[in-house]
C-alpha positions, 0 to 999 in steps of 0.5 A: 200142565194147567195155565195156573201151573205154567204161571207157577212154573215161571217163578219156580225156585229152581227154574233154569237149573239143568239136572242130568240124572243118571240115577235109578231105583229110589234115593237118586230118583227121589232127589231129582224128583224133588228138584224137578218139583221145584222147577229144575229141568231134569233129563233122566238118562236110562240104559236101553233096559230102563230103570229097574223099577219099571219092571217092579210090577205089581202093583201098576198105575192106570198107565200100566207103570209100576207104582214104585217107578211112578212114585219118584219120576214125575216131572222128568224127561227120559232118554235111553242111552247105551253108555257102552257105545261111543254114541251113547257116551258122546250124548251123555257127555253133551248133557253132563257137561252142560248141566248144572247138576249131575246125579249118579248112583253107580258103583264108585269109579264107573262115571270115571270109566265113562269119562263123566267123572267130576274132575273132567266135567269141572274142566269143561264146566267150572260150575257143575255140581256132581252128586254121587250116591253110594251105599257105604261110601267111595272108600273101603265100602265101595264094593259093598252092595247098597241095598236099603234092607242091608243098610237098615240091618248093618247100620243098626236100625233093625236092632231097635225096631220090632218087639223086644222078644221078636225078630229085628224088623225093617221099616215098612218103607225103604226109609234109608233111601228116602233119607239119603235122597233128602240129604242129596237134595240138601247137599245139591242146593248148598253146592248150587248156592256156593257155585252162585257165590264163587262160580265153582262147582263141587262134588257132593257125596252122600251114602246110605250108611252115613245117612242112616246113622245121622238119622238115628239121632237120639238113639245114636247119641245114646249109643256113642255117649254111653257105650251101650247099644239101645235095645228093641222096645217095640212101640215104646220110647226109650226116654218118655212114657207113656209114649206107645200104642195101646189096645182100645176096645176096637182098635190100636191107639197111639198115646204120646205123653211128652211131659208131666202136665200131659200125664196128669191130664191123661190120668184124669181122662182115664178116671184115675187121677191118683196115678199122677200123685203116685211116686212111681209115676209122678215124673217122667223119669219115674214113669220110665223106670216103672213103665210095666207097672204103669201099663198094667193100669192104663191098658185095662182102662183103655180097653173099656171104650172104642179108640175114637172115644179116647181120641176125642176125649184125650184131644180135648184134654190136650193129650196127643193121641190118635188111631193107628191108621192104614195108609189109605186112612192116613191119606183120608186124614190129610184130606180132612185136614185140608193138606191136599196130599194127592195131586192129579197130573195129565197123563197122555199114556193113560188117557186119564190123570195120574194120581200122585202123592203131593210134595211135602213142601209148602212154599208161599212164593215158589210152590212145587209144580206138577208138570208131567207124569212119569215118562215112558222109557226113551219117550224124549230121546233127542231131548235137549235143555228147555232153556237152550237156544238151539240143539246141541253142537257135536260133543266137545269131548271125544268118547271116553277111553277104551277102558269105558268100552268095558265099563258097562260090565260094572253096571247092574242096570245094563245087565239086569240078570246079574246076581244081586250080590254083584249089584250096587243099586240103592233099594 
């Protein structure tokens, strides 16, 4: 970390917040990385086998780490603990009972079997905030496997994604996990604010299904208000048109006409201003009802020229439009716009800086700080909180009861060869 980064970290918004991170795969690690970027001291507690995503290779980064793992684990320290052993549980208790925040995404009830449930931690540390991340909640859905793909399917997202005549389609990234991680961060910070005001922590629970349903926003509102589930429209919008992709002469083009003024400008750029006066297209409601007829006018016109021509002409007319880019082209665009989407972090394991996606947050006084590359497994065994004056005392709580000695059977992360149907990691 550079001198400037050290100075920035000294004023980080969450500096001094201790996070014991028992989570793995995506939603939990994404949440704890966001907390770490904002200055929290995050110790990642892994099984001796490590977070599953360490083995999700290819692709790998310059240090040989799976890029999946690397994407959500910077700014953390890693220790490896066997929670099936007394020693491992004692060490876990030392960390969890002295943390401000404990994050976990095990099968509901597993932390209790290990003696690390919120009730027990709260008795030792009244301010502790625990965040539990599950697939379908801790009630009747506790035994359902929480995989992002399953939640996209079972929660309805796939039913509204894809071509109308094609197969239901998942998003190109584990979007539900990411949304759930964001919800976890919001809940954790709200609970920390409450703890500052009252001296009392609380249990934050987020699950993938509820996160997805809330994120369906307008589509969810339409379904529960009308009693009819929305259908797949491909790249079309259910309430606005033209708000979709079209084929230009050389590439796909996204056009996002949001109101009647923009449509009049759009028609003018296409050389067909009469479309704005046509009763079938003069208002958005009319356009939605006649979208196929409208498309039959638009697409042949756009196919006459390259996408870049239309982007320039439409942008000058204040009509939202853009090329359909690849991921790398998206980063190039962000670079051209001065958004600095990539950061480089010192990485002793690779001998060269690790390239990471920058945080999306921009804070004028307490910006995110990039202190360390994703850690190798157990690289910080024996680590203690940065702000602690001394090493930990012996555990003030005995190891969990005998039931905990078999509780590791509930942890897919301890048994990486268990059938997927029995796992409860988030994906």
